[in-house]
N, C-alpha and C positions, 0 to 999 in steps of 0.2 A: 281298508276294504274300498275298492272303488264304486260309486252311486248305483255302477249297471248291477253290480254285483248283489248290493243291497237289494235291490229292484227282487230281481231274479226271486232268493231267497225269501222275500215276505209273499210272492207270488206263488211258489212251490209250497208253503206253511198254509196257502189259499187253496190250492187247487188239490194237493194228495188231503189235506187235514193230518189229524192226527194217527200216525199207522204203527204200530208197536214201537219197538225203541228207538227208531230215525231222528236223529236230530234235520234240521232244517236244511244242513249243508248233503248229510243225507239224499236225503229226498232229490234236493237238486244235482247231484251225480246222478242219480236215480234216471231221472228225465230226459238228462242228455244222449240215452239208449232209445230208440222208438222200439214202441209195444208193437205187436201184432194189428191190434183193433187201432191204432193209432194211425197206419196205411193202408188198411185195410180197402176195396171196393166194392161198395152196395149196389145195388142193383136190385129190383123189385122179384122175385121169384115167382116161377110159373111151371103148372102142371099142365098146363094146355098140351097135348101131344101133336097136336097139330100148329104148333108156332111157328113163324116163321122162320127161316132155318139160318140167316143171320144172326136174327135174334137169339137163337140157339147159343151160337157161336160165339156171340158174345159172351152169352151165360159162363159159356164155357169156359171162355177164356179168363173170365173172371173170377171161377171156380180158381183153374189153375195157380193165378197169382195168388189170392190168400190163400190157397195151402203151401204155396213156394215160402210165402210170410209164415206163415208158421210151423215149416219148419225150419225155417233160415231165423226167425227170434224168438220161435218159440222155446229152445235153449235157453237164449238170456232173459228171458220172466222168467223160467225157473229159478233161474244163481240169482235173480236180483227179488224173490220170494225173503232171502233170508237177510240178515243184517249184515252189513260188511265186516270183514274179519280185520282189517286196519285201516288205517286212516292216516292221513298228513292232512296238514294247509290247501294242501293243491290235486290230493290224491284220494281217490277208494280203491277198496282191493276185495273180490268175493271171493273166498276161496284161499290155498286150493280144497278141492272137494274132491272125494274121490265118486270115480263114473261106477253108478251099481248095475248098470247094464254090459259093462264091458268090464271088465275087472283087469286092475293092471294099468288103469288110464286113470286119469285125475286131470279136472279143469280149474279154472282160474279165471275171473274177467278182471282188469285194470282199467281205471275210467279217471283222467287225469283233466286239470286245467291250467290253461292256457296264461300268464300274464293280464291279457285283456279284458281277464274274470269275465268271459261269456261263450268264448270257444273251449267245445271239450274232445278230448283226443282218448279212444277206447281200444281195446282188443280181449280178446275172448281166446284163450291159448289150451293145450291140452299138452300132456305129458306123460310118456309111454314111463313109466319106474319099473319096469321088469328090464329096461337097455342097458347095457353094458355101463353107458355116460346119459342120462336121461336127461334129455335139451327140451324146452317149452318149446312149443310151437304156433306161431301168432299165425291161424288160419281166417280167421275171423277178425276185420279192422273196420274203424269208421271213425268219421267226426262229426260233429255238430258245433254250429254256431247258433248262440239264442237269440241271435238279435233283434227277435219279436217281443223275446218274452216268454217264462216257462214253456217247453214245451211247443216253441214259435220259435222257427226259422230257417234254418236249410244245413242239409246233410247228408252226408254219404256213407256205404256203406258196402264193404265187398266180404265174399266168402269164398273160400278157396279149397274146392272141393277135392280140386287133386292134388294139393297138398297132403293133406290128411291121407289120399289113398296110399301115396307115395309114401308117405312117414310109419305106412301099417297100421293105421288105425279102421275099427272093423265098421266100415259105413253097407248102410241096408243099399240091397240092388239102385232103389230110385236115385238117393245120392250119388252112388258109386258112377252113374248115369251121365253126372253134371262135371263141367271142368270148374268154373265157376258163376258167380252170382253175383250181379252188381245192381247196387240202388242209389241213385238220386235223387234227394225230395226236398220239398219245400211244404211246409207245415204253417198252412196261415202268420205268414211273415209279418203280412201286413192286415189290420182291419179289413173284413170282406172278402180275401184273396183265397182261393181255392187250393185243398191241400193239392202238392202236383208233382206226381212218380214216374222215375222210368227206370223200371226193374229189365235187366237186360242176364240173359241165361244164354253159355256158351255148352256144348257139349263137345266129346272126340266128335272127330270125322265119321261119316256113315254114310254108305251110299243109299239110302234107302231113310226118308222120312224128315224130321225137323232135325237139323244141327244149332244154330241158333236162336232166337225168340227175343225181340227187345216189344213191350209193352207200354206205352206210354200213356196216362192218366189221367185228368182232373175231377176233382170233386167238389161241388159246391157245397153250400152249408144247408140248403134246402132239398139234398138227396140228387141234384141234377149230377149227371156226370158225361166224359167224353172217354173213351179208350181206342187207342189205333194200337193194335199188333204186326209188328211184322215178321214173317215166319222165313227164314231162310234154310234149303233144302233142296233133297229130291221129292218133292212133294206132288207134282202134274207127275204122268206117265212120261217116260222120255230122257236122257241120255244126260239134258243139263242140268244145272243146280239153280233154283228158280227161289224167287224170291216173291210174296203175296204180302199184298197192304192191304189190313181191316179197318177200316175206322168208322165205330160208333158212338151216336149219343142218344141221352133219352133225358126225360123229365123225371120228375119224383112219382108218378104214376108209373113208369116204368115203359111210356110210350114212348117212340122211338124211332131214328131213320139208320141205317148202315150203310154203305161203299165199301165195295172188296174191287181192286184192281190185283193183275198181273204186271209187275214191272219189269221182272228178269226172267232169264230163263223158259221153259219150254211153253209157247202160249203169251211169250212178250210180243208186244206190240199193239194187243188188246188195251190202247191208251183208254178208251173212254171204261168210264171202272162201273160196275153193275150197284144199282141203289135202289136198295130195298126201305120201305116203312113199316111201322106197325103200329096198332093200338094197345091201350091199357093191360088188354088179354093176350099180347105177341100174338095175336092175328092178323096175318099179313093184310093191308091195305094198299099198298102199290110196291109193283119192284118194275124193275126193267134192266136190262140181261143184254146186254150189246152179240154176245157171240152166241146165243139162245134167245132168238126173240119171242120163238114159240112158250115162253116163261112167262114173258109180258105180262101184266096185270094192274089193272085200277088206272088213276089216274093221280098225280103228282100233287094234286088240289087237296087229295087223303093225307096226304104227309104233315105231322104233327108239328108245328111251329116251337125249334129248339131254340135252349139256351145258348147266349154270349160269352166264349171263355178268351 
């Protein structure tokens, strides 16, 4: 057994502790797949009905990211709540389990360990057992390099909703509206480093609304954070496909600042971004809007000093 794997096993036991009949090796394989809480974005919430609008948009984007993480990783969390059904020196398998909500379908999660002792590959697959020739469909795939220790390293996840729909799986309306969801992340790979995540969503082409969205965010251990979201689609009235970018930063109290820019499509060319700041109660303290000067408010000195990422 490599020294790196010995260290990971010791860390797994220390972090997760006694849990059912899982062995230390089981916990190691379980930790390779990210949980919902591991990658969630946290921003103090407000009930202020007059909150700064970019603060509200930031909160809405964060809510959307966390909901997507729930949808994507929630099933994995459920599967991992059971003990592995089969084990080898380099793999763990959970399942097959019948899908109680969708009779005729079943699930299976497989996690494998590469010879280097720290790199894991995994996939969640489903099968239509009523088909003439049932075939496992790997629709959720990922990899994780635990280079920093247990649950510390970098990884990537891809979920192919379009493949599920093409296979006839009965998706709900929200999932059916998606093509793919991809997540690339770094989770405290080095001491003091932030959780850093890029989440990309693609949807079938549409003449109205957002067809692709990318969210990039970093969360420091003190609760400070930054999120940048890029929205592509027919967002602004007009014939062009638009690209709107909003970047927001905040400190643990929730006070923060955001910029908004239209970088392509209808309204492009307004290269000077809008800037808005808010306090811990999410009240606007400063706003400058180049394309609507009548909305300008306050002085930039009222903006909160922001963390460095």
